[in-house]
N, CA and C atoms as a LAMMPS dump frame, in Angstrom:
ITEM: TIMESTEP
0
ITEM: NUMBER OF ATOMS
387
ITEM: BOX BOUNDS ff ff ff
-5.0000000000000000e+02 5.0000000000000000e+02
-5.0000000000000000e+02 5.0000000000000000e+02
-5.0000000000000000e+02 5.0000000000000000e+02
ITEM: ATOMS id mol type element x y z
1 1 1 N 316.658 357.106 320.272
2 1 2 C 316.567 357.454 318.869
3 1 3 C 316.832 358.94 318.706
4 2 1 N 317.4 359.302 317.596
5 2 2 C 317.79 360.672 317.322
6 2 3 C 316.804 361.297 316.357
7 3 1 N 316.345 362.493 316.658
8 3 2 C 315.423 363.168 315.76
9 3 3 C 316.14 363.796 314.582
10 4 1 N 317.255 364.444 314.86
11 4 2 C 317.967 365.157 313.813
12 4 3 C 319.438 364.804 313.82
13 5 1 N 320.004 364.685 312.66
14 5 2 C 321.451 364.597 312.49
15 5 3 C 321.797 365.816 311.645
16 6 1 N 322.189 366.887 312.285
17 6 2 C 322.458 368.138 311.589
18 6 3 C 323.951 368.236 311.347
19 7 1 N 324.309 368.33 310.067
20 7 2 C 325.726 368.41 309.737
21 7 3 C 325.965 369.578 308.804
22 8 1 N 326.911 370.452 309.171
23 8 2 C 327.266 371.519 308.243
24 8 3 C 328.208 370.975 307.167
25 9 1 N 327.969 371.339 305.938
26 9 2 C 328.848 370.979 304.834
27 9 3 C 329.564 372.24 304.384
28 10 1 N 330.889 372.215 304.399
29 10 2 C 331.681 373.394 304.088
30 10 3 C 332.024 373.43 302.603
31 11 1 N 331.836 374.587 302.007
32 11 2 C 332.176 374.837 300.613
33 11 3 C 333.015 376.104 300.565
34 12 1 N 334.327 375.959 300.691
35 12 2 C 335.195 377.133 300.709
36 12 3 C 334.963 377.947 301.96
37 13 1 N 334.466 379.177 301.795
38 13 2 C 334.239 380.049 302.945
39 13 3 C 332.785 380.054 303.403
40 14 1 N 331.939 379.214 302.83
41 14 2 C 330.543 379.14 303.271
42 14 3 C 330.195 377.689 303.553
43 15 1 N 329.127 377.492 304.278
44 15 2 C 328.679 376.128 304.529
45 15 3 C 327.171 376.085 304.53
46 16 1 N 326.658 374.908 304.271
47 16 2 C 325.219 374.691 304.26
48 16 3 C 324.884 373.607 305.266
49 17 1 N 323.674 373.656 305.744
50 17 2 C 323.238 372.699 306.745
51 17 3 C 322.498 371.552 306.057
52 18 1 N 322.75 370.349 306.515
53 18 2 C 322.038 369.186 305.992
54 18 3 C 321.413 368.441 307.159
55 19 1 N 320.128 368.188 307.073
56 19 2 C 319.45 367.385 308.089
57 19 3 C 319.402 365.967 307.545
58 20 1 N 320.094 365.051 308.231
59 20 2 C 320.295 363.707 307.708
60 20 3 C 319.046 362.828 307.818
61 21 1 N 318.415 362.778 308.987
62 21 2 C 317.223 361.952 309.131
63 21 3 C 316.404 362.423 310.312
64 22 1 N 315.138 362.026 310.329
65 22 2 C 314.234 362.397 311.416
66 22 3 C 313.555 361.128 311.92
67 23 1 N 313.633 360.891 313.219
68 23 2 C 313.004 359.73 313.846
69 23 3 C 312.295 360.222 315.101
70 24 1 N 311.084 359.781 315.321
71 24 2 C 310.345 360.189 316.514
72 24 3 C 310.826 359.402 317.718
73 25 1 N 311.014 360.075 318.83
74 25 2 C 311.423 359.415 320.071
75 25 3 C 310.2 359.286 320.975
76 26 1 N 309.623 358.098 321.121
77 26 2 C 308.41 357.937 321.923
78 26 3 C 308.65 358.04 323.423
79 27 1 N 309.905 358.018 323.87
80 27 2 C 310.199 358.055 325.302
81 27 3 C 310.084 359.451 325.895
82 28 1 N 310.096 360.478 325.061
83 28 2 C 310.023 361.849 325.555
84 28 3 C 308.559 362.237 325.687
85 29 1 N 308.193 362.764 326.836
86 29 2 C 306.795 363.134 327.048
87 29 3 C 306.448 364.368 326.233
88 30 1 N 305.185 364.494 325.903
89 30 2 C 304.711 365.61 325.097
90 30 3 C 304.513 366.881 325.916
91 31 1 N 304.633 366.799 327.24
92 31 2 C 304.427 367.97 328.078
93 31 3 C 305.49 369.013 327.774
94 32 1 N 305.049 370.235 327.579
95 32 2 C 306.014 371.31 327.395
96 32 3 C 306.071 372.118 328.673
97 33 1 N 307.251 372.445 329.055
98 33 2 C 307.46 373.198 330.276
99 33 3 C 307.235 374.679 329.966
100 34 1 N 306.479 375.346 330.798
101 34 2 C 306.294 376.778 330.6
102 34 3 C 306.93 377.514 331.767
103 35 1 N 307.732 378.476 331.428
104 35 2 C 308.381 379.318 332.424
105 35 3 C 307.955 380.756 332.174
106 36 1 N 307.686 381.482 333.249
107 36 2 C 307.353 382.888 333.065
108 36 3 C 308.641 383.708 332.94
109 37 1 N 308.496 385.001 332.65
110 37 2 C 309.661 385.864 332.421
111 37 3 C 310.574 385.94 333.638
112 38 1 N 309.977 385.987 334.801
113 38 2 C 310.763 386.081 336.032
114 38 3 C 311.624 384.828 336.22
115 39 1 N 311.057 383.675 335.932
116 39 2 C 311.801 382.426 336.06
117 39 3 C 312.925 382.34 335.028
118 40 1 N 312.648 382.771 333.801
119 40 2 C 313.673 382.767 332.758
120 40 3 C 314.81 383.706 333.136
121 41 1 N 314.482 384.89 333.637
122 41 2 C 315.518 385.837 334.066
123 41 3 C 316.357 385.251 335.199
124 42 1 N 315.709 384.554 336.118
125 42 2 C 316.431 383.925 337.222
126 42 3 C 317.398 382.86 336.697
127 43 1 N 316.929 382.047 335.75
128 43 2 C 317.786 381.008 335.176
129 43 3 C 318.947 381.615 334.388
130 44 1 N 318.689 382.706 333.675
131 44 2 C 319.766 383.389 332.945
132 44 3 C 320.825 383.908 333.902
133 45 1 N 320.382 384.459 335.025
134 45 2 C 321.35 384.987 335.994
135 45 3 C 322.171 383.858 336.617
136 46 1 N 321.544 382.704 336.853
137 46 2 C 322.286 381.559 337.386
138 46 3 C 323.262 380.994 336.35
139 47 1 N 322.869 381.034 335.086
140 47 2 C 323.698 380.463 334.022
141 47 3 C 324.876 381.354 333.652
142 48 1 N 324.815 382.613 334.043
143 48 2 C 325.862 383.565 333.647
144 48 3 C 327.258 383.078 334.013
145 49 1 N 327.422 382.521 335.186
146 49 2 C 328.75 382.115 335.654
147 49 3 C 329.12 380.683 335.259
148 50 1 N 328.202 379.962 334.619
149 50 2 C 328.476 378.571 334.249
150 50 3 C 329.406 378.481 333.044
151 51 1 N 330.196 377.44 333.018
152 51 2 C 331.028 377.111 331.858
153 51 3 C 330.277 376.059 331.042
154 52 1 N 330.5 376.008 329.727
155 52 2 C 329.836 374.971 328.928
156 52 3 C 330.327 373.582 329.331
157 53 1 N 329.4 372.661 329.508
158 53 2 C 329.759 371.31 329.935
159 53 3 C 329.667 370.302 328.791
160 54 1 N 328.981 370.667 327.719
161 54 2 C 328.873 369.801 326.543
162 54 3 C 329.235 370.637 325.324
163 55 1 N 330.052 370.072 324.447
164 55 2 C 330.447 370.749 323.215
165 55 3 C 329.905 369.954 322.026
166 56 1 N 329.252 370.651 321.099
167 56 2 C 328.785 370.022 319.87
168 56 3 C 329.737 370.469 318.774
169 57 1 N 330.488 369.521 318.213
170 57 2 C 331.522 369.833 317.236
171 57 3 C 331.016 369.77 315.809
172 58 1 N 331.955 369.556 314.89
173 58 2 C 331.636 369.533 313.466
174 58 3 C 330.793 368.333 313.061
175 59 1 N 330.755 367.286 313.882
176 59 2 C 329.917 366.125 313.572
177 59 3 C 328.449 366.399 313.835
178 60 1 N 328.133 367.513 314.449
179 60 2 C 326.747 367.867 314.702
180 60 3 C 326.182 367.165 315.921
181 61 1 N 324.88 367.088 315.956
182 61 2 C 324.172 366.489 317.083
183 61 3 C 324.076 364.985 316.856
184 62 1 N 324.787 364.216 317.661
185 62 2 C 324.796 362.76 317.518
186 62 3 C 324.114 362.132 318.73
187 63 1 N 323.911 360.835 318.667
188 63 2 C 323.285 360.138 319.796
189 63 3 C 324.158 360.208 321.037
190 64 1 N 325.465 360.167 320.857
191 64 2 C 326.386 360.274 321.987
192 64 3 C 326.302 361.624 322.667
193 65 1 N 326.194 362.674 321.864
194 65 2 C 326.072 364.025 322.421
195 65 3 C 324.749 364.157 323.162
196 66 1 N 323.677 363.624 322.574
197 66 2 C 322.371 363.675 323.245
198 66 3 C 322.385 362.908 324.559
199 67 1 N 323.061 361.77 324.583
200 67 2 C 323.156 360.998 325.824
201 67 3 C 323.911 361.786 326.883
202 68 1 N 324.969 362.474 326.477
203 68 2 C 325.738 363.299 327.414
204 68 3 C 324.896 364.464 327.939
205 69 1 N 324.108 365.09 327.065
206 69 2 C 323.228 366.187 327.486
207 69 3 C 322.187 365.666 328.469
208 70 1 N 321.594 364.504 328.172
209 70 2 C 320.614 363.887 329.084
210 70 3 C 321.213 363.679 330.468
211 71 1 N 322.393 363.076 330.503
212 71 2 C 323.045 362.776 331.778
213 71 3 C 323.391 364.06 332.527
214 72 1 N 323.896 365.047 331.815
215 72 2 C 324.293 366.304 332.45
216 72 3 C 323.079 367.069 332.967
217 73 1 N 321.985 367.073 332.198
218 73 2 C 320.76 367.731 332.663
219 73 3 C 320.207 367.046 333.905
220 74 1 N 320.277 365.733 333.948
221 74 2 C 319.786 365.001 335.119
222 74 3 C 320.583 365.351 336.366
223 75 1 N 321.85 365.611 336.18
224 75 2 C 322.715 365.894 337.32
225 75 3 C 322.698 367.368 337.722
226 76 1 N 322.701 368.285 336.744
227 76 2 C 322.857 369.712 337.046
228 76 3 C 321.586 370.549 336.905
229 77 1 N 320.619 370.134 336.142
230 77 2 C 319.376 370.863 335.838
231 77 3 C 319.587 372.033 334.879
232 78 1 N 320.592 372.838 335.086
233 78 2 C 320.853 374.012 334.246
234 78 3 C 322.245 373.869 333.654
235 79 1 N 322.332 373.85 332.315
236 79 2 C 323.631 373.653 331.673
237 79 3 C 323.812 374.606 330.495
238 80 1 N 325.077 374.772 330.12
239 80 2 C 325.421 375.478 328.896
240 80 3 C 325.993 374.464 327.918
241 81 1 N 325.586 374.596 326.658
242 81 2 C 326.082 373.739 325.587
243 81 3 C 326.714 374.644 324.545
244 82 1 N 327.944 374.355 324.156
245 82 2 C 328.634 375.151 323.143
246 82 3 C 328.474 374.464 321.795
247 83 1 N 328.06 375.246 320.783
248 83 2 C 327.81 374.717 319.449
249 83 3 C 328.835 375.299 318.484
250 84 1 N 329.54 374.423 317.76
251 84 2 C 330.489 374.892 316.751
252 84 3 C 329.715 375.409 315.544
253 85 1 N 330.257 376.383 314.875
254 85 2 C 329.625 376.928 313.678
255 85 3 C 329.146 378.344 313.906
256 86 1 N 328.935 379.033 312.807
257 86 2 C 328.563 380.44 312.864
258 86 3 C 327.087 380.68 312.57
259 87 1 N 326.438 379.761 311.884
260 87 2 C 325.092 379.988 311.383
261 87 3 C 324.052 379.93 312.496
262 88 1 N 323.266 380.966 312.602
263 88 2 C 322.222 381.06 313.625
264 88 3 C 321.127 380.017 313.409
265 89 1 N 320.811 379.735 312.135
266 89 2 C 319.766 378.752 311.838
267 89 3 C 320.151 377.366 312.336
268 90 1 N 321.42 377.004 312.171
269 90 2 C 321.881 375.696 312.639
270 90 3 C 321.758 375.609 314.148
271 91 1 N 322.165 376.673 314.845
272 91 2 C 322.073 376.668 316.311
273 91 3 C 320.624 376.555 316.76
274 92 1 N 319.733 377.238 316.064
275 92 2 C 318.315 377.171 316.413
276 92 3 C 317.765 375.763 316.184
277 93 1 N 318.12 375.148 315.059
278 93 2 C 317.656 373.783 314.785
279 93 3 C 318.223 372.78 315.78
280 94 1 N 319.496 372.953 316.139
281 94 2 C 320.103 372.065 317.131
282 94 3 C 319.4 372.229 318.475
283 95 1 N 319.128 373.48 318.865
284 95 2 C 318.436 373.733 320.133
285 95 3 C 317.048 373.104 320.123
286 96 1 N 316.314 373.242 319.014
287 96 2 C 314.982 372.646 318.917
288 96 3 C 315.049 371.123 319.018
289 97 1 N 316.051 370.523 318.374
290 97 2 C 316.196 369.066 318.43
291 97 3 C 316.524 368.604 319.847
292 98 1 N 317.398 369.336 320.539
293 98 2 C 317.754 368.975 321.919
294 98 3 C 316.537 369.093 322.825
295 99 1 N 315.79 370.184 322.671
296 99 2 C 314.59 370.391 323.491
297 99 3 C 313.584 369.277 323.225
298 100 1 N 313.4 368.927 321.972
299 100 2 C 312.447 367.875 321.612
300 100 3 C 312.875 366.52 322.176
301 101 1 N 314.163 366.215 322.108
302 101 2 C 314.659 364.907 322.551
303 101 3 C 314.752 364.784 324.069
304 102 1 N 315.111 365.863 324.751
305 102 2 C 315.369 365.773 326.191
306 102 3 C 314.22 366.265 327.046
307 103 1 N 313.296 367.024 326.475
308 103 2 C 312.222 367.603 327.268
309 103 3 C 312.684 368.799 328.08
310 104 1 N 313.833 369.353 327.733
311 104 2 C 314.371 370.517 328.448
312 104 3 C 313.74 371.799 327.921
313 105 1 N 313.981 372.88 328.629
314 105 2 C 313.51 374.198 328.221
315 105 3 C 314.702 374.996 327.702
316 106 1 N 314.544 375.589 326.524
317 106 2 C 315.594 376.432 325.959
318 106 3 C 315.5 377.804 326.621
319 107 1 N 316.398 378.086 327.547
320 107 2 C 316.371 379.348 328.281
321 107 3 C 316.892 380.478 327.415
322 108 1 N 317.997 380.217 326.701
323 108 2 C 318.642 381.298 325.963
324 108 3 C 319.612 380.723 324.933
325 109 1 N 319.688 381.394 323.782
326 109 2 C 320.744 381.138 322.809
327 109 3 C 321.498 382.446 322.678
328 110 1 N 322.762 382.435 323.058
329 110 2 C 323.562 383.652 322.973
330 110 3 C 324.93 383.292 322.406
331 111 1 N 325.248 383.857 321.262
332 111 2 C 326.501 383.521 320.598
333 111 3 C 326.509 382.053 320.226
334 112 1 N 327.539 381.349 320.66
335 112 2 C 327.656 379.916 320.375
336 112 3 C 327.143 379.058 321.522
337 113 1 N 326.513 379.684 322.515
338 113 2 C 326.066 378.969 323.716
339 113 3 C 324.551 378.783 323.737
340 114 1 N 324.143 377.594 324.142
341 114 2 C 322.743 377.307 324.437
342 114 3 C 322.643 377.114 325.937
343 115 1 N 321.63 377.703 326.543
344 115 2 C 321.383 377.497 327.969
345 115 3 C 320.107 376.677 328.07
346 116 1 N 320.219 375.503 328.704
347 116 2 C 319.102 374.569 328.812
348 116 3 C 318.779 374.293 330.27
349 117 1 N 317.475 374.136 330.547
350 117 2 C 317.028 373.836 331.91
351 117 3 C 316.007 372.713 331.865
352 118 1 N 316.187 371.746 332.737
353 118 2 C 315.197 370.695 332.949
354 118 3 C 315.239 370.312 334.417
355 119 1 N 314.13 370.497 335.14
356 119 2 C 314.145 370.149 336.565
357 119 3 C 314.3 368.641 336.752
358 120 1 N 315.078 368.277 337.751
359 120 2 C 315.229 366.856 338.076
360 120 3 C 314.234 366.509 339.18
361 121 1 N 314.182 365.242 339.532
362 121 2 C 313.243 364.826 340.573
363 121 3 C 313.61 365.425 341.918
364 122 1 N 314.905 365.525 342.207
365 122 2 C 315.341 366.235 343.417
366 122 3 C 315.697 367.646 342.97
367 123 1 N 314.774 368.535 343.121
368 123 2 C 314.968 369.898 342.626
369 123 3 C 316.145 370.57 343.306
370 124 1 N 317.127 370.978 342.516
371 124 2 C 318.297 371.67 343.036
372 124 3 C 318.154 373.174 342.883
373 125 1 N 317.392 373.597 341.888
374 125 2 C 317.182 375.021 341.63
375 125 3 C 315.74 375.348 341.981
376 126 1 N 315.566 376.318 342.868
377 126 2 C 314.205 376.754 343.189
378 126 3 C 313.897 377.988 342.351
379 127 1 N 312.803 377.902 341.621
380 127 2 C 312.406 378.994 340.736
381 127 3 C 311.46 379.944 341.452
382 128 1 N 311.567 381.254 341.169
383 128 2 C 310.595 382.195 341.733
384 128 3 C 309.227 381.977 341.1
385 129 1 N 308.188 382.407 341.798
386 129 2 C 306.825 382.222 341.281
387 129 3 C 306.447 383.275 340.309
């Protein structure tokens, strides 16, 4: 189930954000991952050389995009997601929806890129203490 369907509506040279619907996903655990500053800095340094593996286009955050993010996080643990659009609020809402749906940690939002981390069962990235 999808929590948010965020779609930008364009009006000439400006656009507005529309949140289409909200549905609770009971499959995502309520546990929030906490990372200290040292761990976040380590993840940022690892993400620096990564290319975006998922692109969120003008259709916004869809179930297909969320499924792709889930699969990619399970395989890589640390990913970059590229978000179309200029509005910072939209990127923040999309990041919050992804974090809520996937249980990932939002490491960084920089420009049009979101950096997300979720440890898999076979830990590939070792975090400093």
